[in-house]
C-alpha positions as CSV (number, residue, x, y, z in Angstrom):
1,M,12.0,23.2,0.7
2,E,15.0,22.9,-2.1
3,L,17.1,25.6,-3.0
4,N,17.0,26.1,-6.7
5,F,19.7,28.9,-6.7
6,E,23.3,29.7,-6.5
7,L,25.6,32.3,-5.4
8,D,28.3,34.1,-7.2
9,R,31.7,34.5,-5.1
10,Q,33.2,36.4,-8.4
11,S,30.0,38.7,-8.4
12,L,31.1,42.4,-6.7
13,I,28.0,42.3,-4.9
14,P,28.5,41.0,-1.3
15,L,27.3,37.4,-0.4
16,Y,24.6,38.4,2.4
17,A,23.2,40.8,-0.5
18,Q,23.1,37.8,-3.3
19,L,21.6,35.6,-0.6
20,A,18.8,38.1,0.5
21,Q,17.7,39.0,-3.0
22,A,17.8,35.2,-4.1
23,L,15.5,34.3,-1.1
24,K,13.2,37.3,-1.6
25,T,12.7,36.5,-5.4
26,A,11.6,33.2,-4.1
27,V,9.1,34.9,-1.8
28,L,8.0,36.9,-4.5
29,N,7.5,34.1,-6.8
30,G,5.6,32.3,-4.5
31,E,8.4,29.5,-4.2
32,I,8.1,30.3,-1.0
33,A,4.7,30.6,0.1
34,Y,3.0,33.0,2.8
35,G,3.7,31.5,6.1
36,E,6.0,29.1,5.0
37,K,9.2,28.3,6.7
38,L,12.7,29.5,5.5
39,P,15.5,27.1,5.5
40,S,17.3,27.6,9.3
41,E,20.3,29.6,9.2
42,N,22.4,26.2,10.1
43,E,21.1,24.8,6.8
44,L,21.8,27.9,4.8
45,V,25.1,28.2,6.5
46,A,25.9,24.4,5.3
47,R,24.4,24.7,1.6
48,Y,26.0,27.7,0.7
49,K,29.2,27.9,3.1
50,L,28.5,31.1,4.4
51,S,29.2,32.4,8.0
52,R,26.6,32.6,10.3
53,M,27.2,36.3,10.1
54,T,26.4,36.5,6.3
55,V,23.3,34.6,6.7
56,R,22.0,36.4,9.6
57,S,22.6,39.6,8.0
58,A,21.0,38.7,5.0
59,L,17.5,37.3,6.8
60,S,17.8,40.5,8.9
61,S,17.5,43.0,5.8
62,L,14.5,40.6,4.5
63,A,12.7,41.2,8.2
64,T,13.3,44.7,7.7
65,E,12.0,45.0,4.9
66,H,8.8,42.8,5.8
67,Y,9.3,39.6,3.4
68,I,10.1,37.6,6.5
69,E,8.9,37.0,9.9
70,K,11.5,36.0,12.4
71,Q,9.8,34.0,15.5
72,Q,11.9,33.2,18.5
73,G,12.7,29.7,18.7
74,R,10.9,28.6,15.7
75,G,12.5,30.0,12.7
76,A,12.3,32.7,9.7
77,F,8.7,32.5,7.9
78,A,7.7,34.2,5.2
79,C,5.1,37.0,5.7
80,Y,4.4,38.8,2.0
81,R,0.7,38.6,0.3
82,R,1.5,39.2,-2.9
83,P,-0.8,42.3,-4.0
84,A,-3.3,42.6,-6.5
85,A,-2.5,45.0,-9.1
86,S,-3.1,48.4,-8.0
87,G,-2.7,50.9,-10.7
88,N,0.3,51.7,-13.1
89,I,3.5,52.7,-12.6
90,D,5.2,55.0,-15.0
91,V,8.9,54.7,-16.3
92,L,10.4,57.5,-17.9
93,L,13.3,56.5,-19.7
94,D,15.6,57.7,-22.4
95,I,15.1,54.8,-24.5
96,S,17.0,56.1,-27.7
97,Y,19.9,55.8,-25.6
98,T,20.8,52.0,-26.1
99,Y,23.9,52.8,-23.8
100,F,22.0,51.7,-20.7
101,A,18.2,51.4,-21.6
102,S,18.0,48.1,-21.9
103,N,19.9,47.2,-18.8
104,Y,17.4,49.4,-16.8
105,I,14.3,48.1,-18.4
106,Q,15.0,44.7,-17.9
107,S,16.0,45.5,-14.1
108,I,12.7,47.6,-13.4
109,S,10.5,45.6,-15.4
110,D,11.5,42.4,-13.3
111,V,11.2,44.0,-9.8
112,L,7.6,45.4,-10.6
113,S,6.5,42.4,-12.2
114,Q,7.4,40.4,-9.3
115,H,5.4,42.8,-7.1
116,N,2.3,42.3,-9.5
117,Y,2.4,45.9,-10.8
118,R,1.3,47.4,-14.3
119,F,3.9,49.2,-15.7
120,I,4.3,51.7,-18.8
121,I,7.6,52.6,-20.4
122,H,7.7,56.4,-22.1
123,D,10.7,57.3,-24.1
124,T,11.9,61.0,-22.8
125,R,14.3,61.5,-25.6
126,D,16.9,63.0,-23.1
127,S,14.3,66.2,-23.4
128,Q,12.9,68.1,-20.4
129,A,10.2,69.2,-22.8
130,E,9.3,65.9,-23.5
131,I,9.4,65.0,-20.0
132,C,6.6,67.6,-19.2
133,S,4.5,66.7,-21.7
134,I,4.7,62.8,-20.5
135,V,4.4,64.0,-16.9
136,S,1.1,65.8,-17.7
137,E,-0.1,62.7,-19.9
138,V,0.5,60.8,-16.6
139,L,-1.5,63.3,-14.3
140,A,-4.1,63.2,-16.9
141,N,-4.3,59.5,-16.5
142,G,-3.4,58.8,-13.0
143,S,-0.5,56.8,-11.4
144,A,0.3,54.8,-8.6
145,G,4.2,56.3,-8.6
146,I,6.8,57.4,-11.1
147,L,10.4,56.2,-12.0
148,L,12.1,59.2,-13.6
149,Q,15.8,59.2,-15.6
150,P,16.4,63.0,-16.0
151,S,17.8,64.2,-19.1
152,H,21.6,64.2,-19.3
153,K,22.0,67.6,-20.8
154,L,24.0,69.9,-19.0
155,E,21.2,72.7,-18.9
156,P,19.0,74.7,-16.5
157,L,15.7,73.1,-15.0
158,L,12.9,74.7,-17.0
159,P,10.3,76.1,-15.2
160,E,7.7,73.9,-16.3
161,L,9.1,70.6,-15.5
162,R,9.5,72.0,-11.7
163,E,5.8,72.7,-11.9
164,A,5.0,69.7,-13.5
165,F,6.9,67.6,-10.4
166,A,4.9,70.1,-7.9
167,R,1.7,68.9,-9.0
168,V,3.0,65.4,-8.9
169,A,3.5,66.0,-5.3
170,D,0.3,67.7,-4.9
171,R,-1.5,64.6,-6.0
172,G,0.7,62.6,-3.9
173,I,2.1,60.0,-6.2
174,P,5.7,59.1,-5.1
175,Y,8.5,59.5,-7.7
176,V,11.9,58.2,-8.2
177,M,14.8,59.7,-10.0
178,L,17.3,57.1,-11.2
179,D,20.6,57.8,-12.7
180,H,21.3,60.5,-11.9
181,V,19.3,63.7,-10.3
182,Y,17.8,67.0,-11.2
183,E,19.5,69.1,-8.2
184,D,16.8,71.3,-8.1
185,L,13.7,69.1,-8.2
186,P,12.9,67.8,-4.8
187,G,12.7,64.0,-4.3
188,C,13.9,60.4,-3.8
189,R,16.8,59.3,-5.7
190,M,18.9,56.4,-6.4
191,V,22.0,57.2,-7.9
192,F,25.7,55.9,-8.6
193,D,28.4,57.7,-6.9
194,D,30.3,59.7,-9.7
195,Y,32.4,61.6,-7.7
196,G,33.7,58.3,-6.1
197,G,34.0,56.9,-9.4
198,G,36.3,59.4,-10.8
199,K,38.7,59.0,-7.6
200,A,38.8,55.4,-8.0
201,A,40.0,55.4,-11.4
202,A,42.8,58.2,-10.2
203,E,44.1,56.1,-7.5
204,Y,44.0,53.3,-9.7
205,L,46.4,55.1,-12.2
206,I,48.4,56.4,-9.8
207,L,48.8,53.0,-8.0
208,L,50.4,51.9,-11.5
209,G,52.5,55.0,-11.3
210,H,51.0,57.0,-13.7
211,R,51.7,60.7,-13.0
212,R,51.2,62.4,-16.3
213,C,47.2,61.9,-17.1
214,A,44.7,63.2,-18.9
215,M,40.8,63.3,-19.1
216,V,38.7,63.4,-21.8
217,C,35.7,64.6,-21.3
218,C,31.8,65.2,-22.3
219,S,31.6,68.6,-20.5
220,S,27.8,69.2,-21.9
221,I,26.6,66.2,-20.2
222,C,25.7,66.5,-16.3
223,E,27.8,63.6,-14.7
224,N,30.7,64.7,-16.6
225,A,31.7,67.3,-13.5
226,L,31.2,65.0,-11.0
227,R,33.7,62.3,-12.5
228,R,36.2,65.0,-13.5
229,S,36.2,66.5,-9.8
230,G,36.7,62.9,-8.3
231,F,39.4,62.5,-10.6
232,E,41.4,65.6,-10.2
233,S,40.8,65.4,-6.0
234,V,43.4,62.5,-6.1
235,F,45.8,64.3,-8.0
236,S,45.6,67.5,-5.8
237,A,45.4,65.8,-2.5
238,R,48.8,63.8,-3.4
239,R,50.4,67.1,-4.8
240,L,50.8,65.6,-8.2
241,P,50.6,67.8,-11.6
242,P,46.8,68.1,-12.0
243,P,45.3,66.2,-15.0
244,L,45.5,67.6,-18.6
245,L,41.6,67.9,-20.2
246,L,40.8,67.5,-23.4
247,E,37.1,67.3,-25.0
248,N,35.4,65.0,-26.9
249,D,34.9,66.6,-30.1
250,D,36.4,67.4,-33.3
251,T,39.7,68.4,-31.6
252,L,40.4,65.2,-29.7
253,P,42.2,63.1,-32.4
254,D,44.8,66.1,-32.7
255,A,45.2,67.2,-29.0
256,L,45.5,63.6,-28.1
257,L,48.0,62.7,-30.3
258,E,50.0,65.7,-29.4
259,L,49.9,64.7,-25.9
260,A,51.1,61.0,-26.7
261,R,53.9,62.0,-28.9
262,Q,55.3,64.5,-26.7
263,A,55.4,62.0,-24.3
264,R,53.2,64.1,-22.1
265,V,50.6,61.8,-20.9
266,S,51.0,58.0,-19.7
267,A,47.4,57.6,-19.1
268,V,43.9,58.4,-20.3
269,F,40.9,58.4,-18.3
270,N,37.7,58.8,-20.2
271,F,34.2,60.0,-19.7
272,N,32.6,56.4,-20.9
273,D,33.3,53.2,-22.4
274,E,32.1,55.3,-25.6
275,V,34.7,57.8,-25.3
276,A,37.8,55.1,-24.3
277,L,36.9,53.2,-27.2
278,K,37.3,56.5,-29.4
279,T,40.4,57.0,-27.7
280,M,41.6,53.7,-28.4
281,R,40.8,54.0,-32.4
282,I,42.8,57.1,-32.3
283,L,45.9,55.7,-30.9
284,H,45.6,52.5,-32.6
285,G,45.3,54.2,-36.0
286,A,48.7,56.3,-34.9
287,N,50.7,53.0,-33.9
288,I,50.6,53.8,-30.4
289,R,50.4,50.5,-28.0
290,I,48.0,50.1,-25.5
291,P,48.8,49.7,-22.6
292,E,52.5,49.5,-23.3
293,E,52.9,53.1,-24.4
294,I,49.7,54.8,-22.9
295,S,46.8,53.3,-20.4
296,V,42.9,53.6,-21.5
297,L,40.9,53.6,-18.7
298,G,36.7,53.6,-19.4
299,Y,33.8,54.4,-17.0
300,D,30.4,52.1,-17.1
301,D,31.2,48.6,-17.9
302,T,29.3,48.2,-20.9
303,V,29.5,45.4,-23.4
304,I,31.8,47.6,-24.9
305,A,34.5,47.1,-22.7
306,A,34.8,43.2,-23.3
307,A,34.8,43.9,-26.9
308,T,37.7,46.3,-27.3
309,N,41.3,45.2,-28.1
310,P,42.9,45.2,-25.4
311,Q,39.9,44.6,-23.2
312,L,39.3,48.0,-21.3
313,T,39.6,48.4,-17.8
314,T,36.9,50.5,-16.5
315,V,35.0,52.0,-13.6
316,I,32.1,49.4,-12.9
317,H,28.4,51.5,-13.1
318,P,25.9,48.9,-11.6
319,K,23.0,49.4,-14.0
320,D,21.2,46.5,-13.2
321,L,21.7,47.0,-9.0
322,L,20.5,50.7,-9.8
323,G,17.2,50.0,-11.8
324,R,16.3,47.2,-9.3
325,M,16.9,49.5,-6.1
326,A,15.2,52.4,-7.7
327,A,12.2,50.1,-8.3
328,E,11.9,48.4,-5.1
329,K,12.6,52.1,-3.4
330,L,9.5,53.2,-5.1
331,I,7.4,50.3,-4.2
332,S,8.1,50.8,-0.5
333,M,7.1,54.2,-1.1
334,I,3.4,53.1,-2.5
335,E,3.1,50.6,0.1
336,R,4.4,52.3,2.8
337,Y,7.3,50.1,4.2
338,P,10.7,50.6,5.1
339,F,13.7,50.2,2.2
340,K,17.0,50.4,3.8
341,P,19.6,49.1,1.0
342,S,23.2,48.9,2.1
343,P,25.3,51.8,0.7
344,N,28.2,49.7,-0.2
345,L,26.2,48.1,-3.1
346,L,27.0,51.2,-4.7
347,E,30.4,51.6,-3.8
348,P,32.4,52.4,-7.0
349,R,34.9,49.6,-8.1
350,L,36.9,48.6,-11.2
351,H,36.8,45.8,-13.5
352,I,40.2,45.5,-14.5
353,R,41.2,44.1,-17.6
354,A,43.9,44.5,-20.4
355,S,44.5,48.4,-21.3
356,C,46.0,49.4,-18.3
357,A,49.9,48.8,-17.3
358,P,52.1,50.2,-14.8
359,Y,54.2,52.9,-15.9
360,Q,57.3,52.2,-17.4
361,E,60.4,54.8,-17.3
362,H,61.0,54.6,-21.1
363,R,58.1,56.6,-22.3
């Protein structure tokens, strides 16, 4: 068979995972039909210039997920039958939050369509009350499964929401929480390591020689605590001065410029890329050079990061990968087959651009 895909050696996704996903997509789309033999290990090694171990890891992951079957002495064969559509999957996202919504919608819809599931996208408006209302509607209409992006606000879990998902569980409807979680709500989750992301940011700035650092926080958002804790933990472990904390509110311009002018900080880590852009505008407005005088680091690696001047170094939040893995996990729960994603696919990494530089003593 002809192989019509290429691997991206610049991607942060391991080659074995890229190969497995490409072959899986070919099986799901019918390009490799049920019962058809896949290219041999030797063919894949030669075609993509991979090690045999990389190819075997990719094929083993597909066999574990029951997309292919290995036959001793014969090779690997597609064993996935595309099911008939079997009910709706309900996807609950904060669509108004355009920062991430399009990434999740695209990656989730790709997976659900490949598996021939119908799906309905509901706008939660980042509100627990709205989620309660949607879940009540879902229960009334029936559902094969639910993908839920919890609201981002740092607030107690509403009793009504706990009761709503208790009814979901009683009905035997599987659900997966995506992006972050309600800690008091049991259930499967597919989330990024925000604590590790904060640590990665701190380790990079310290590697560049920065010792006087600050973090611009969004304390009303639930992910803030983990990112802040991870960032602070590295300074504590290395017995360095704790980072100064600023809040993303009306006090930020004055507070940030005071620190900058007193040379009390040489680098600023921001809760996300939107906040980093605000930080950069404040510094630019005061003629403070980035990164020569202050390095700026963001979080999420959104389209904003490549559009700033200078381009923003940022922690990579794997939005597309998270959406795809959450959808695949939900389908595995519905169809009752094992799903074991490699943990290193979600390992915190940085996209290094031009907004951070080594510390210079003249500051």
